[in-house]
N, C-alpha and C positions, 0 to 999 in steps of 0.2 A: 546467511548460512545457506549453499547451496550442497547438493540436492534436495528438494523437498523429501524426494523419500529417505532419508538420512536422517531425517528429524521429525517427520511426521506421515511414517508409513501407514499406520491407522487413518489418516484422516484422509492420506489419499486414496486407499482401497473402498473405505465405507461410506466415501461422499462422495469424492471427484469421480473415480474411474467408476463407481456404482450408478451414476447418475447417468456418464457417458456410453457404458456398456447396454444399458436400459435403456436408451432411446435410439442406439443404432443396430439394436438386437430389434425393436417394434416398429419402428418408422420405416426402413426401407419397406419392409413386408407391407406394412399400410399403404406408404405411397403404390405399391404395385397391385394390390387389391381397387384402389382408385383408378388408376392409369384404365385398367381393365373395365372396372364403369362406364367410365369413360368413353371407350371405345363402343361399348353397348351403348351410345347415348341416353345411359339415363340421367334425368335432369338435376342438379343442384350437385354436381362433384365438382367442375370446375373449382370452385372457388375452395372447397375440401381440399383439393388435390394440389393447388397453389399454396395452402396454410404448410401442409403436411411435407411437402418439399423444402418451404422455409424452415420450416422447424429441423430438419434433417439437418439442411447446413449450417443452421443454428450450432447442432450437436455435433458436427464433424470441425466446425470451429473451436468449439469447447474444450473438444477432446485433443487438438493440437496444442490449445493455449496450453494447458495445465502440464503437458507430454515435457514443452520446451526446459520443465526447471526438473525432469527428471535425467537422472540416468544410474550405470550401475557403478558400484563404488566396493571399496574393498579394506577397510581400516578407515586411515584418512586422504586412503588413495582414491581420487576424485573429486575429493569433498574440496570445497571451497570459499571461503570468505571475504567479506568486500566490508573493512573497518571505513567509517569514515570520523567518528571521535573518541577522542582518549577521558576518558572521565575522569578518572584521578588514579596517583602513585602514591606511594608512601608519604603522608605528610601534604598531599598538595590536590587540588581540584583545577582543571582546567576548563570550565566551562565559563569563565573570562577573558580567553583567547578565540581571535578570530576562527570563522570555518575556513578561511586558506591554510592557516595555521596549522589545523585539525587535519585537513587533506593532505598538506605537503606532510607530515609525520604517517600518514597510511600510506604515500608512494614508496619510503622509505621502507616500510617495511613489507610492500609489495615486490621491492627491487631485492632485497633479502629473500626472499622464498616465493617464488612468480606462479612455483604449482599450488600451493595454499593459501596464498593472497591476492586477489584480484584487487587491481587499479579501481579505485573510484572517479567515474569518467565525471565530468562537471566544466559546467560554463557561469560565468557571471554575466550580471544583466544589471544594468542601469535603469531602474523602475520609472525615471523622468525621461528617458531615451526611446522614441517609439523605436528606431533603428536597434538599439540593442535588444530590447525584449521581443521585436520580430526575428532577430537572428535566435535566439534561446529558443521561441518556439519550434522555428523550423529544426533546429537540433534536435525537440523535445519528438517531432515527429520524423525524425530520422530512424530516432533512437527506436523509439514504441513501432513503424512499420518493418524495423528488423526484428520484430520479437521481443524487445526490450518490454519491461514491466513499467516503467513509466521513471519520474523525476519526483526530487525533495527539494522543494523551492524552501529556502532558510534565508534565515537575515545574515549578511555579510559578518556584523559584528557577532552572530552566535546568540548569547545570553543578551535580549534589549529589550529595555522597559519605553514605554510612551509616557508621557504625562498631559495629562485633562485637567480641565477645571471645573470645578464645582459653584454652586451657588453665586453664579453672576461672575464667576471669574475670583471671587475672592478667596478660596479654600486649590491647591491644586496636588494630586495627588499623583503616582507613579503604577503604571501598570504591564505586567508581563507580555512582552509579546509572542504569538504564538510560536513557539521555536520550528515549527515546520510542517507544510504543508503538502503532501502526497496527492502528485498530478499522474493518476495512471493512465496508461492508453486503454484503448477501445477494445481488445482483444482481453487484454489482463482483468479487465472490468467483467468481461463475461466470466470469468473465475468466479468470480466475488457476487455477482450479481444472480448469474441463473442462465442457461444458454440462451433465450430467449429476449435477453435482456432490451436487446436493440430492437424490438416490435415498438413500434409509436406508442400503444397503448402503455408500457411497459415504461419506457422513458418519461411519457408525463407524470404516471405515479412516481418514479422516484426524483422528478423535478421539484416535489412539494415536500420532497423531505425537510423535519427541524432540525437544522446545524445550531442553534445556537444551545442549546443542552448538552451536547456535545462537546460544543468548543469548550464552555465555562468548566466541564468535569477535564477536559484536556489539558487546562492551563493551570487546573487542581493539582491534578496528578504529575506534571512538569515542576510545579513548585517542590511540591514533596518529596519530590525521586530528588531533586538538586539539594533539599537539608539532607534528605538522608546519605549523599554522597559528602557531602558536608562533614559528617557525623563521623563517617569510615574517613577520613582522611585525619580529624582530631582526633581519632582513637578513642573516641566514645563507646560507654558497652554495648555489647547487641543491641540490650534493648532497649536502649533508647534508637537503636537506628531501626528497629522491629517495629517499633512505633510508627517511622513515616510510611512503611509499609505497609501496615495493616489498613492503616488511614488510605492509603492505594487503592488497597483490596478493596473496602468498605465501597470508594466510590466507584469501583468498576462496578459492582453489582447493583450502582444504580440506574431504575429503566432508562432507557432512550426509545426514539424512535426505532422500529426494527426493520424499514426501511434500509437504515443504513450499513 
């Protein structure tokens, strides 16, 4: 749902806007002072001036990035939602339907109310076909270059399981495949990791993140979410649904790598 200011105004004011405003207030003055020091031929200024100018450019890019997702609204006027999956209706769940079925349904909703509901753009790709993967990559690059957040890579079959062998193949077991992988663009990630995240030292630090625990948590939360929706569709008592919900909240409190 967009814009962000319609759902998280306090977060914008206290975190994103505060960071951008502080940087854009302090860094131009710092750069100006360093330029004067350089003009006076003071030693050791050039490196610090270059770094300060780079930080200023990063701060400007950071502010521009989050402002793309903010605009004025009046009630529902100006609010946009982009659905991409139908979870359930009375007595039925739909996580076994292919992803294109969900997107076609979302497109029908968008056609019915284009001012409120945005079409979820998508592209299909065959992982075994290099040309198909290259086309999807170009699609993502064009999307993010135009200011888009990025894309979510999902299995075409939606709910997907993979079979693995144990004990030398004597026993097989099925595991859920991760339902989606967010592939965000460079400038959107600046919002997540901070204005200077593209500096080499920060990128090296981010590349050392430990992802396995978070992936494990995500799969368990996904399974619990599916079970919660199943229980709602079956008309089970609310406390039975809350069992799954509280289990998800407990997993959310598990410590993970803070660089994520």
